[in-house]
C-alpha positions as CSV (number, residue, x, y, z in Angstrom):
1,M,104.5,55.0,128.2
2,L,103.7,58.1,126.1
3,G,107.4,59.1,126.2
4,T,108.4,55.6,124.9
5,L,105.9,55.8,122.1
6,A,107.0,59.3,121.2
7,S,110.5,58.1,120.8
8,L,109.2,55.6,118.3
9,S,107.8,58.4,116.1
10,A,111.1,60.0,115.5
11,C,111.1,58.9,111.8
12,A,109.8,61.5,109.4
13,V,109.0,60.4,105.8
14,G,109.8,62.7,102.9
15,P,113.0,64.5,101.9
16,D,115.2,66.2,104.4
17,F,115.9,69.7,103.3
18,E,119.3,70.6,102.1
19,R,120.2,74.2,101.7
20,P,120.9,75.0,98.0
21,H,124.3,76.1,97.0
22,P,123.9,78.2,93.9
23,Q,126.9,78.6,91.6
24,A,128.0,82.2,92.2
25,P,130.2,83.7,89.5
26,A,133.5,85.2,90.3
27,G,132.3,88.6,89.3
28,Y,129.0,90.4,88.5
29,V,130.0,91.5,85.0
30,A,131.8,89.6,82.2
31,A,134.4,92.3,81.4
32,D,136.9,93.5,83.9
33,P,135.0,95.4,86.7
34,V,135.6,99.1,87.1
35,R,137.8,99.9,90.1
36,E,137.7,103.7,89.9
37,T,135.5,106.1,87.9
38,V,136.5,109.2,86.1
39,S,136.2,112.5,87.8
40,V,134.6,115.9,86.8
41,P,135.8,119.2,88.2
42,A,132.4,120.1,89.6
43,A,130.1,119.4,92.5
44,G,129.1,115.7,92.6
45,G,131.8,114.9,90.0
46,G,134.5,113.3,92.2
47,E,135.8,109.9,91.4
48,Q,134.2,106.9,93.0
49,V,136.3,103.9,94.2
50,L,134.7,100.5,94.3
51,L,136.0,98.2,97.1
52,Y,135.3,94.6,96.1
53,G,135.0,92.1,99.0
54,H,133.6,94.6,101.5
55,G,130.0,94.7,102.5
56,P,128.0,98.0,102.6
57,P,127.4,99.6,105.9
58,A,124.0,99.1,107.6
59,A,123.1,102.8,107.5
60,W,124.5,103.3,104.0
61,W,122.2,106.3,103.2
62,R,124.2,108.3,105.8
63,L,127.0,108.4,103.3
64,F,125.0,111.0,101.4
65,D,125.6,113.2,104.5
66,S,122.1,114.7,104.6
67,A,120.3,115.2,107.9
68,A,117.0,115.7,106.0
69,L,117.5,112.4,104.3
70,D,118.3,110.7,107.6
71,G,115.1,112.1,109.1
72,L,113.0,110.9,106.2
73,V,114.4,107.3,106.5
74,A,113.7,107.3,110.3
75,Q,110.1,108.5,109.7
76,A,109.5,105.9,107.0
77,V,110.8,103.0,109.2
78,S,108.6,104.0,112.1
79,Q,105.4,104.9,110.2
80,N,105.2,103.1,106.9
81,L,102.0,101.1,106.6
82,D,103.3,98.4,104.3
83,L,106.1,97.8,106.8
84,A,103.5,97.6,109.6
85,A,101.5,95.1,107.7
86,A,104.7,93.0,107.1
87,R,105.4,93.1,110.9
88,A,101.8,91.9,111.6
89,R,102.2,89.0,109.1
90,L,105.4,88.0,110.9
91,R,103.6,88.0,114.3
92,R,100.8,85.9,112.7
93,T,103.2,83.3,111.4
94,E,105.0,83.2,114.8
95,A,101.7,82.5,116.5
96,L,100.9,79.8,114.0
97,L,104.2,78.2,114.6
98,R,103.6,78.2,118.4
99,A,100.2,76.6,117.7
100,D,101.7,73.9,115.4
101,T,104.4,73.1,117.9
102,G,101.7,72.1,120.4
103,L,101.1,69.0,118.2
104,R,104.2,67.4,119.6
105,Y,102.7,67.1,123.1
106,P,99.8,65.1,124.5
107,M,96.4,66.8,124.6
108,I,95.2,66.8,128.2
109,G,91.7,67.9,129.2
110,I,88.9,67.3,131.6
111,E,85.4,66.1,131.0
112,G,82.3,66.2,133.1
113,D,78.7,64.9,132.6
114,A,75.4,65.0,134.4
115,S,72.4,63.1,133.2
116,R,69.0,61.9,134.4
117,Q,68.1,58.3,133.5
118,R,65.3,55.8,134.0
119,P,65.4,52.1,133.1
120,L,62.8,50.8,130.7
121,A,59.8,49.0,132.3
122,A,59.7,45.3,131.8
123,G,58.0,44.4,128.6
124,S,57.8,48.0,127.5
125,A,58.7,48.8,123.9
126,S,59.3,52.5,124.5
127,G,60.8,54.8,127.1
128,G,63.4,57.4,127.5
129,S,65.1,59.9,129.7
130,A,62.9,62.0,131.8
131,G,64.9,65.2,131.5
132,G,67.6,67.0,129.6
133,G,69.0,64.3,127.3
134,G,71.9,62.1,128.2
135,A,73.2,58.6,127.6
136,S,70.6,55.9,128.2
137,G,71.5,53.3,130.8
138,S,70.5,49.6,131.0
139,G,70.1,49.6,134.8
140,A,70.6,51.5,138.0
141,P,71.8,50.9,141.5
142,G,69.2,48.9,143.3
143,G,67.0,49.2,140.2
144,G,64.8,46.7,138.6
145,S,61.8,46.8,136.5
146,G,59.8,49.9,137.2
147,S,62.5,51.6,139.2
148,S,62.2,55.4,139.4
149,A,64.5,57.8,137.6
150,Y,67.9,58.6,139.0
151,N,70.9,61.0,138.2
152,V,74.3,60.0,137.0
153,Y,77.4,62.2,137.6
154,T,80.8,61.6,136.0
155,A,84.1,63.5,136.0
156,S,87.3,62.4,134.3
157,G,90.7,63.5,133.0
158,V,91.4,62.7,129.4
159,V,94.8,62.3,127.7
160,S,95.2,61.8,123.9
161,Y,98.3,61.5,121.9
162,N,98.8,61.1,118.1
163,L,101.5,58.5,117.7
164,D,103.1,60.2,114.7
165,L,105.0,57.2,113.4
166,F,105.7,58.7,110.0
167,G,106.5,62.3,111.1
168,R,103.5,64.1,109.6
169,E,103.3,66.5,112.5
170,D,107.1,67.1,112.5
171,R,106.9,68.0,108.9
172,L,104.0,70.3,109.5
173,I,106.0,72.1,112.2
174,E,109.0,72.2,109.9
175,A,107.0,73.8,107.1
176,Q,105.5,76.4,109.4
177,A,108.9,77.2,110.9
178,A,110.2,77.7,107.4
179,R,107.3,80.0,106.5
180,T,108.0,82.0,109.7
181,Q,111.6,82.4,108.7
182,Q,110.5,83.4,105.2
183,Q,108.3,86.1,106.7
184,R,111.1,87.3,108.9
185,F,113.3,87.7,105.8
186,E,110.5,89.4,104.0
187,V,110.2,91.9,106.8
188,Q,113.9,92.6,106.5
189,A,113.5,92.9,102.7
190,A,110.7,95.3,103.3
191,Y,112.9,97.5,105.5
192,L,115.7,97.6,102.8
193,S,113.2,98.2,100.0
194,L,111.5,101.0,101.9
195,I,114.8,102.7,102.7
196,G,115.9,102.3,99.1
197,N,112.7,103.9,97.8
198,V,112.9,106.8,100.3
199,V,116.5,107.5,99.2
200,S,115.7,107.1,95.5
201,T,112.6,109.3,95.7
202,T,114.5,112.0,97.6
203,L,117.3,112.0,95.1
204,A,114.8,112.2,92.2
205,G,113.2,115.2,93.9
206,A,116.6,116.8,94.2
207,A,117.1,116.3,90.4
208,L,113.7,117.9,89.7
209,R,114.5,120.9,91.9
210,A,117.8,121.3,90.2
211,E,116.2,121.3,86.8
212,I,113.5,123.7,87.8
213,A,116.1,126.1,89.4
214,L,118.2,125.9,86.2
215,R,115.2,126.7,84.0
216,Q,114.3,129.6,86.3
217,D,117.9,131.0,86.0
218,L,117.7,130.6,82.3
219,I,114.4,132.4,82.2
220,A,115.7,135.3,84.3
221,A,118.8,135.7,82.1
222,Q,116.6,135.5,79.0
223,D,114.2,138.0,80.4
224,R,117.0,140.4,80.9
225,R,118.1,139.8,77.3
226,L,114.6,140.4,76.1
227,R,114.4,143.8,77.8
228,F,117.7,144.7,76.2
229,I,116.4,143.7,72.7
230,D,113.3,145.7,73.3
231,V,115.4,148.8,73.9
232,Q,117.4,148.0,70.7
233,V,114.2,147.6,68.7
234,A,112.9,151.0,70.0
235,E,116.2,152.7,69.0
236,G,116.2,151.0,65.6
237,Y,119.3,148.9,66.1
238,V,117.7,145.5,65.5
239,A,114.6,144.4,63.6
240,R,111.3,143.7,65.5
241,A,111.5,140.1,64.2
242,D,114.4,139.5,66.6
243,L,112.2,140.6,69.5
244,V,109.4,138.2,68.4
245,T,112.0,135.4,68.2
246,A,113.3,136.2,71.6
247,R,109.8,136.1,73.1
248,A,109.1,132.8,71.5
249,D,112.4,131.4,72.8
250,L,111.5,132.6,76.4
251,A,108.1,131.0,76.1
252,A,109.7,127.7,75.0
253,V,111.9,127.7,78.1
254,R,108.9,128.4,80.4
255,A,106.7,125.8,78.9
256,P,108.2,122.7,80.7
257,L,107.9,124.3,84.1
258,P,104.3,123.2,84.9
259,V,105.2,119.7,83.9
260,L,108.2,119.7,86.1
261,A,106.2,121.2,89.0
262,Q,103.7,118.4,88.6
263,R,106.4,115.7,88.7
264,L,107.9,117.3,91.8
265,A,104.4,117.4,93.5
266,E,104.0,113.7,92.6
267,N,107.5,113.0,94.0
268,E,106.5,114.7,97.3
269,H,103.3,112.8,97.5
270,R,105.2,109.6,97.0
271,L,107.5,110.5,99.9
272,A,104.4,111.2,102.0
273,L,103.1,107.8,101.2
274,L,106.4,106.2,102.1
275,V,106.4,107.9,105.5
276,G,102.8,107.0,106.2
277,R,101.4,110.5,106.0
278,A,98.7,112.2,104.0
279,P,100.0,114.7,101.4
280,G,97.6,117.4,102.7
281,G,99.1,117.4,106.2
282,W,102.8,116.9,105.6
283,A,105.5,118.1,103.2
284,P,109.0,116.7,102.9
285,P,112.0,118.9,103.4
286,P,113.3,120.3,100.1
287,V,116.5,118.3,99.7
288,R,118.9,119.7,97.0
289,F,122.1,118.5,95.5
290,E,123.9,121.2,97.5
291,D,122.7,119.4,100.6
292,L,124.1,116.1,99.6
293,E,127.5,114.5,99.4
294,L,128.2,111.9,96.7
295,P,129.6,108.7,98.3
296,R,133.1,108.2,97.1
297,R,134.0,104.8,98.5
298,L,131.6,102.1,97.4
299,P,131.9,98.6,99.1
300,V,130.8,95.8,96.8
301,T,129.9,92.4,98.3
302,L,131.2,89.3,96.6
303,P,128.6,87.2,94.7
304,S,129.2,84.2,97.0
305,I,128.4,86.3,100.0
306,L,125.5,88.1,98.4
307,V,123.5,84.9,98.1
308,R,123.8,84.4,101.8
309,Q,122.8,87.9,102.9
310,R,120.2,89.4,100.5
311,P,116.9,89.1,102.3
312,D,114.9,88.3,99.2
313,I,117.2,85.4,98.4
314,L,116.9,84.1,101.9
315,A,113.2,84.4,101.8
316,A,113.0,82.4,98.6
317,E,115.3,79.8,100.3
318,S,112.9,79.6,103.2
319,A,109.9,79.2,100.9
320,L,111.9,76.3,99.2
321,H,112.4,74.7,102.7
322,A,108.6,75.0,103.4
323,A,107.8,73.3,100.1
324,S,110.2,70.5,100.9
325,A,108.5,69.9,104.2
326,E,105.1,69.9,102.6
327,I,106.3,66.9,100.5
328,G,106.8,65.0,103.8
329,V,103.3,66.0,105.0
330,A,101.8,64.6,101.8
331,T,103.9,61.5,102.0
332,A,102.9,60.8,105.6
333,D,99.2,61.0,104.6
334,L,99.7,57.8,102.6
335,Y,100.4,55.9,105.8
336,P,98.2,54.9,108.8
337,Q,97.7,57.3,111.7
338,I,97.5,55.9,115.3
339,T,95.9,57.8,118.1
340,L,96.2,56.8,121.8
341,T,93.7,57.9,124.4
342,A,93.4,57.3,128.2
343,S,91.0,58.6,130.8
344,F,90.5,58.2,134.5
345,G,87.6,59.6,136.6
346,V,84.8,58.9,139.0
347,G,81.1,58.6,138.8
348,G,78.1,58.4,141.2
349,V,74.3,58.5,141.3
350,D,73.4,59.9,144.7
351,L,73.8,63.7,144.8
352,P,73.2,64.2,148.5
353,N,75.8,61.4,149.3
354,L,77.8,61.8,146.1
355,P,81.3,61.5,147.7
356,A,80.4,58.2,149.3
357,S,78.8,56.8,146.1
358,L,81.7,57.7,143.7
359,D,83.2,54.8,141.8
360,P,86.4,54.9,139.7
361,I,86.1,54.9,135.9
362,W,89.0,54.4,133.5
363,T,89.4,53.7,129.8
364,L,92.4,53.0,127.5
365,G,92.0,53.1,123.8
366,A,93.8,53.2,120.5
367,G,92.5,54.3,117.1
368,L,93.8,53.5,113.7
369,A,93.0,55.3,110.5
370,A,94.6,54.0,107.3
371,P,93.8,55.0,103.7
372,I,92.7,52.0,101.6
373,F,91.3,53.5,98.5
374,Q,90.7,57.1,97.7
375,G,90.8,57.1,93.9
376,G,94.5,58.1,93.8
377,R,93.8,61.4,95.6
378,L,96.6,61.1,98.2
379,R,99.3,60.2,95.6
380,A,98.1,63.1,93.4
381,L,98.4,65.5,96.3
382,R,102.0,64.2,96.9
383,D,102.8,64.7,93.3
384,A,101.4,68.2,93.5
385,A,103.7,68.9,96.6
386,V,106.7,67.7,94.6
387,M,105.8,70.1,91.7
388,A,105.4,72.9,94.2
389,F,108.9,72.2,95.4
390,E,110.2,72.3,91.8
391,A,108.5,75.6,91.3
392,A,109.9,77.0,94.5
393,L,113.4,75.8,93.4
394,A,113.0,77.6,90.0
395,E,111.8,80.8,91.8
396,Y,114.8,80.6,94.2
397,R,117.2,80.4,91.3
398,Q,115.4,83.2,89.5
399,T,115.7,85.4,92.6
400,V,119.5,84.7,92.7
401,L,119.8,85.6,89.0
402,D,117.7,88.8,89.5
403,A,120.0,89.8,92.3
404,F,123.2,89.3,90.2
405,V,121.6,91.3,87.4
406,E,120.6,94.2,89.7
407,V,124.1,94.5,91.0
408,A,125.7,94.2,87.5
409,D,123.4,96.9,86.2
410,A,124.3,99.2,89.1
411,L,128.0,98.6,88.7
412,R,127.9,99.4,85.0
413,A,125.7,102.4,85.7
414,I,128.3,103.8,88.2
415,E,130.9,103.5,85.5
416,H,128.9,105.0,82.7
417,D,127.3,107.7,84.8
418,A,130.7,109.1,85.6
419,R,131.7,109.2,81.9
420,A,128.3,110.7,80.9
421,L,128.7,113.4,83.5
422,R,132.2,114.3,82.3
423,A,130.9,114.5,78.7
424,Q,128.0,116.6,79.7
425,H,130.2,118.9,81.7
426,E,132.4,119.4,78.6
427,A,129.3,120.0,76.5
428,V,128.1,122.7,79.0
429,E,131.5,124.5,79.0
430,A,131.6,124.5,75.2
431,A,128.0,125.6,74.9
432,Q,128.6,128.4,77.4
433,E,131.6,129.6,75.5
434,S,129.6,129.5,72.2
435,L,126.7,131.4,73.8
436,D,129.0,134.1,75.2
437,L,130.6,134.6,71.8
438,A,127.2,134.7,70.0
439,E,125.8,137.3,72.4
440,F,128.9,139.4,72.1
441,R,128.7,139.3,68.3
442,F,125.0,140.1,68.4
443,E,125.5,143.1,70.6
444,A,128.3,144.2,68.2
445,G,125.8,143.9,65.3
446,V,127.8,141.2,63.5
447,V,125.2,138.4,63.6
448,D,121.4,138.1,63.9
449,Y,119.5,137.1,67.0
450,V,118.9,133.7,65.3
451,D,122.5,132.8,65.9
452,V,122.1,133.8,69.6
453,L,119.0,131.7,69.8
454,I,120.7,128.6,68.4
455,A,123.6,129.0,70.8
456,R,121.2,129.5,73.7
457,Q,119.2,126.4,72.9
458,Q,122.4,124.4,72.8
459,Y,123.4,125.7,76.1
460,Q,120.0,125.0,77.7
461,E,120.0,121.5,76.4
462,A,123.5,120.9,77.6
463,S,122.8,122.3,81.0
464,I,119.6,120.3,81.5
465,A,121.4,117.2,80.3
466,Y,124.1,117.8,82.9
467,V,121.6,118.1,85.7
468,N,119.9,114.9,84.6
469,A,123.2,113.1,84.4
470,L,124.1,114.3,87.9
471,G,120.7,113.0,89.2
472,R,121.3,109.6,87.6
473,R,124.7,109.3,89.2
474,Y,123.3,109.9,92.7
475,Q,120.3,107.6,92.1
476,D,122.4,104.8,90.6
477,T,124.8,105.0,93.6
478,A,121.8,104.5,95.9
479,A,120.6,101.6,93.6
480,L,124.0,99.9,94.1
481,F,123.7,100.0,97.9
482,A,120.1,98.7,97.7
483,A,121.0,95.9,95.3
484,L,123.8,94.7,97.6
485,G,121.3,94.1,100.4
486,G,122.8,93.7,103.9
487,A,121.6,93.6,107.4
488,V,118.7,95.6,108.8
489,P,120.1,98.9,110.2
490,Q,120.4,98.9,114.0
491,E,118.1,101.9,114.3
492,A,115.5,100.2,112.0
493,A,115.7,97.0,114.2
494,A,115.3,99.1,117.3
495,L,112.2,100.9,115.8
496,H,110.8,97.5,114.8
497,T,111.2,96.2,118.3
498,A,109.6,99.3,119.7
499,A,106.7,99.0,117.3
500,L,106.1,95.4,118.3
501,R,106.1,96.3,122.0
502,S,103.9,99.3,121.7
503,A,101.3,97.7,119.4
504,P,98.3,96.8,121.6
505,P,96.6,93.5,120.9
506,T,93.7,94.1,118.5
507,S,90.4,93.1,120.1
508,W,87.8,91.2,118.1
509,S,85.3,94.1,118.6
510,T,87.8,96.4,117.0
511,V,88.2,94.1,114.0
512,R,84.4,93.9,113.6
């Protein structure tokens, strides 16, 4: 009977979710996309070829060919606390889904009761149970007026089933399943975001180390020049003012070093946070540009495929699905709810001879709850669910646009970074030649040290700008891979599974 009634409840009110089909542009940028960047005859200056229509590899960071970077990513995936929290939220939503799925089945239980009763005496206006409260009775076996108290024992099995004629419970389960899927994609997005942050932070640290090393080389060269000028002043070949100027120039080069050291320390602390370690007990490996290889072949996913594979877009789509199902829940609340119950059991009154005195007891029942007037509350709640769906739809579309913009920015950055690196390389070569000439002329006594100072400042600025341009090129390359999304790397998925299996169930005493 319950199976037949369940088949009648197959209809679910509210909209059936249809997966959105956003209009994906043919390309990420309006102008013709770059196919190949310019090259620079220096380390990290090779041309980069963009391969449109190909997805990035799962372990894309390995294209930088750095064992230290690979190790940092592995540590972050296994130990990052934000990722652990995301995994726990996923397990929670999975448990809630299992709980909601139980609504589809009849609820079966057992009930038992023991009570002591005594009938009221004839003509008495008061009376009651003689011991631990129970349901009062109007008579007893063999009892009449003035009968003594007796015990009643009952035991029964109870089955109840919500006849979900309008699909409220189905929509509840659908909404929770969508939220579970959303959390699953958010975990995947957390993986990719974490990996992108680790790579970007590591590359930023490499740029800071390169600038610090460059300034230290400049300081060493300038210190040697200062000693040479000191000798010339002592011998009377140059004025003391040139020595003072050289010292001031050396101090100006040294001044940014503490600031750079602080930024590098913050960078290392950031990496410690990403790998789930305290800065006082862990230090990252000092990755330098010399330890890295610039990826030369850059696969670029097509826009129509990007919207079906970026985890943040898929998470927003799942949130939209959940909002659609919530409309069905709010709509079903406008209609009656029917509950069926059935029980069968036995009861008796004579404990010593209880098996012989048992009598069968059964009940069948149906309950109906229908809203008549609630001041427009239920319809207002349905309107609110519709508006929540509209908001989720707008957020989904915004997420898609954000993804397109991120990829477009990264593509343009790849192109412009290569041009900027070439220009800075040319500037460094020109500044180096100008500095060599100025120092030669100064040693020959043709020019003052001010001319050397000007040429040196130009060379320093050009060299630092080149290092910064090189750092931007590496970081924007990583940003392109991160913007393209993709599948969770196999090793990350393996670590995720291992973390789930090894995580012991938290006891309530531990929580308290």
